[in-house]
C-alpha positions, -999 to +999 in steps of 0.1 A: +000+000+000+013+035-009+006+067+010+008+102-004+006+131+020+002+166+004-012+200+013-020+211-022-025+196-057-015+216-087-019+206-123+013+202-144+001+219-175-022+244-158-025+250-121-063+243-121-063+213-143-058+179-126-070+150-146-083+118-131-083+086-152-115+065-151-116+031-134-113+014-168-087+038-180-106+048-212-117+083-201-104+112-180-121+140-162-109+171-143-108+165-105-124+199-098-155+189-119-164+161-096-162+179-063-191+195-045-187+233-044-211+237-015-234+217+007-255+221+038-280+203+059-303+219+084-334+211+105-367+227+111-357+241+145-326+259+132-334+272+097-307+298+098-278+277+111-267+246+093-261+213+110-232+205+085-220+231+060-193+238+034-191+271+015-224+283+030-226+318+043-262+315+057-296+300+053-323+325+052-358+315+063-381+334+039-414+319+050-431+286+056-415+260+033-391+286+018-354+291+024-326+307+005-292+290+008-265+317+005-230+308-007-196+322+006-179+317-027-201+322-058-206+297-085-200+308-121-236+306-132-271+307-117-278+275-136-251+256-117-262+220-110-276+217-076-296+190-058-319+194-029-341+173-007-359+173+026-380+150+047-409+153+070-432+127+085-469+134+087-483+104+105-470+075+085-465+096+053-431+109+043-429+141+022-400+158+004-386+190-009-365+204-038-350+235-053-372+263-066-373+272-103-341+284-119-343+320-129-348+349-106-349+326-076-314+313-082-283+335-085-246+328-085-247+333-047-281+319-036-304+290-043-341+288-033-351+257-014-388+249-012-409+223+006-445+215+001-470+187+008-496+178-018-530+191-009-515+212+020-491+236+003-458+249+018-445+231+048-413+234+069-395+201+067-378+184+096-346+180+077-333+196+045-301+193+024-286+211-006-255+201-026-241+224-053-218+213-081-206+232-112-177+257-113-168+283-088-167+319-101 
């Protein structure tokens, strides 16, 4: 077994380009493309402070079932790939959440997270999570 201990990885051709060869060896991708640029999880009782966060400045509670997740370091486009979810139990039923529509609700520094239950409308979920990929600005 080999061990490599480093503090910083720098590409040989370009500082920001570090290629990773696929498992089968037929393809390569840039290391940076596969890394999450931001993530957070938070609960119903602490909408504005994350349980676990990376590159998150704050979580703004903008109303029942609505939160804005604000980044420390911006992404390069408002259409950056992001995934979101949330869970809440109502009796024996489990309900979820997701990101609001791309457009005015998403910027390079903020994503809208929404939660609703069919037939009831907006609901605060017990647990929420957002993961952002793409490129940093």
